N, C-alpha and C positions, 0 to 999 in steps of 0.2 A: 073287727077287733084286732084279727090280726093284721091287719094293716096298721093299725094305732102302735100294736107292738113293735113292726119294725121300724115306725118312726121314730118311737122314744129312744132306740137300738141305734138309729144312724143318730139322731141327735146325741145323744150320747160319746157316740163317737165323735165327732166333729167339736164339741166341747172339751174333749180334753188335753190337756194343755203338754208343753213340751216335757215336764220334770215326770205327768201321768204316764207319756210315752215312756220314755225311761228307765220308771218303776217296771211297767209291763216289761219291758225288753229285758230287765233285768230277772224277772223272776222266770222265762223261758228260758235264759240262760242258765239259770241255776239248776231248773228241769234235765237241761239237755247234759248237763255236767253230771247232777247225780245219777242221769243214765250211763253217762259213758264211766263212773266209778263202779257201778255195781258188775258193768259186764267187765268191765277192766279187773275186779275181783275174782269173777268168774274165770277168766281167764289167768288172772295169778295162781290160780289151781291148778289149774291144768297145763303144769310147765311143760311137764313131757312133750306134750303133741307142740306145744306153742313152739318150742325149740327144739325139741328132735325130728319131727316132720315138718314143719313149715319154714321155721326159720334156717334149718341146715339142710333141706332139703335139695336147693339149687346146690350145694356142694357135693352133693353124692352125685357120682358117673351114672347112676341107674335112672335120676330123672328124667320124668317123661319127655322134657323138650330136649332133654341131650337122647336120648334115642331117636327120637324123631328125627332132629337134626343129622343124627349118624347117619341113617338110612337115606337122605337126603343126601349127603356128602358121599357116601358110597356110590350112589347113583351119577352121580357128574364126577366123580373118579378124584375126591380130595377127600379120604377118608382122615384125614390127620387135622383136619379141623375141627368136629365135633365127637371123634371116636376116641376114648379115653376108658382108663379101669380106674384112675382117680386125677383128682385134680393138685397140682404141686405145691400144695400150701396147707398151713394149720393156722387155726385160729389160737389166739392166747388169750390171758388176764392177767396183768401184771400190773393190777395194783387191787388192794384189799376188797374195795368195795363196788369193782366194776361188775361181779356178774352177779350181784344184788341189787346196784343201779338198773343193770340191763334188762333186770328182769321185772321192774316197776314199770322203766318208761314202755317197753314192749307189750306190759300187758294193757297199760293207758293207751298204747297207740291201735290194738285189737279192740279195744270197746268202743275206741272212736270209728272203727270200721265196721263192725258189727253193727253200732248205734248209730251209721249214719242215717238211715230210714226216720229215726225218732229226730235226729235234730234237723233234719227237713222240716219234717211236721212242726218241729216248734216254731223255725222259720217260717213257714208258712201261715202258720197260727196270728203270728206280730204282724205279718205285712198284710193279711187278709180282710182286715176291719177296712183296709183305702182302696179295695177292691169290688167291682161291681157284684151285683147276685152270679149274673153269666159265669163273671171269673171265679169266683168264691166256688162255685161248682164243680170246678175244675184241679181244688184240691186233691182227691185222691188219685186221679189223673196225673199229676205233675209231680207227685210223691213216689207213684211208682216208678214212672218213665226216669227220675232223677236217680233213684237209686238202683235202677236197670243199670244206666248209662254207669253211675259210679263203680256199681261193683264187676262190670263190664271191664272198665280200664284196670281194676283192681287187678283183676285175673290176669290181663293182659301184661301188665307189671310185671307179677308174680310169673308168669309163666312163658315171658316173651324176653323183656328188657332184662331183668333179673338175672336168670342165666347167661344171656350172652355178657352181660356185663362182668359177672363172677369167672366166668369161663374164661374173657380176655384177660382182667385185670390179674386173674390169682393165677395164670400163666406166664405173665407176661417178667422179664427180665432186664436188666441192662449189663448184666452179668453174671458169671457162673460162679463168681465169690458171692455171690446177695442170695440166702435163702430169703423166700417169701412165709413170713410169721406174720400173720394181721391180726391188731387188735380185736378185740372183740367185739368195740363199741364201734369200731370201723367199721366192721362186717356188716352189723345188724343195720347201719346208717345207711351201707349201700343197698339191702333189702327195702327197708323202710322208705326211703326217697325215693326208687324206681316205682314201689307200689301204690304210694300217696300220691306222688307225682302222675301218674298213669291215671289213676280214679280220677284226678282233679283236671285234666287236661279234656278227659271222654266227658266234663259236664258242658263241652265247649257251645253245642247246639241250646241247650238251660240258658245260658248265659248271652245268648245271643239274643235268645226271646226275651229276654227281659231289657237287654238293653234296645232293643228294636220299639217294645212297650214304650218305653222312657222317649223314644225319639233319637237317640245318640246313633242310630245303626240302621242302615237301609239296604236294601238287597243290592239296589245299583252301588255304594261304597263297597259293598262287600265282591262284587265280581269286577269291581275297579284297580281291586288292589290284590285281586287273585295271583298274582305272579309274584307280588311283593313276599303276600302269604303263603306260597310255595318255598321259596327260599327261605324267607323263618321258618316255615317248618322243618324244611333240613339242617338249618342251623340247630334247632333245637332236637332233632334226632342224632346231630352228630354231639351233643354235651350230654346227652342222657343215656348213649351209648357206644360200645367200641368203636375205634375210627375206621373201619372194613364197609365198604359201600354195601355190602347182602345184607348186614344188622340196621344199616341205615334206612332203608329202603323197608324191611319189616316194622320198623316203627313206623316211618313216615307215613303210608299207605293207609293206615286205620285215621290217622291224624286227618289227612288229604279228603276222605270219604267224610268225618265228623264237618269239615267247613262246608264241602257241597250242600251234605243235608241243613248246616245251617242257613247257608244262604235262603232254600226252598222255605224252610219255617220263617224266615225275616219276611219272603215274600207273603208267605200265609196271614202272619199278623198284620201286613200293611194291608191286603185285601178286605181281611176283616175287618181295621177300624175304618176302611174307606164306605163298606156297606152299612156301619154301624154310624157313621157322618150322615149318609144320606138319607139311612130309615129315618 
């Protein structure tokens, strides 16, 4: 009875047309969007915490990262790098709707970040019918791992990349005649970009897993182009961090570690596929 039910389910999945798949995808997107909107509304209500604590946290001299880096700077005899009482810039709003607009878009961003596990869940539900039963059983593990990687990247972006960037750009000046008074949306854009970009970069092992599954990437390919990848990582680090060697190394190290982990994941996928083909 159970086998007949599974056979009917598989038959139904196979006979779904392209339009049926589009309709199915549409509903997954709708459900994910509704979740983001609901979480965004909750974030909209907690405006004080979102802005005063999270968004403007890296602007304050008592931010945990600054305190840690100040101790390190004192230890190496360079306290002027990260020891300060106040960052020399102000954030201002010069357009009538800027603050309201920033409030809405920041709330939506918060909804995306917090709702990421559910977004991944909806994505998995869409692709899982095309997978084997053994691969479908990995759904729970996949969602957990992908979410952990994303949130780890978000924390790395918030506590490392964001303060490094704000500290450098906020204090940078070409002349004493120029005063740093940044636009609200410009400041929030720096924080948002650092956080979301880091979260997505930390998904590299998951991306490599799927690319290996469909045959676009192999561990030999990753090992062959390791040196080129290191150069690309350093360039990426230079783009998303201030132009000093220490900051670039701090950002590059976890990305390189993720790349090496991705090689092992790719190799594990290939070995598993070989065992299944033999079996």
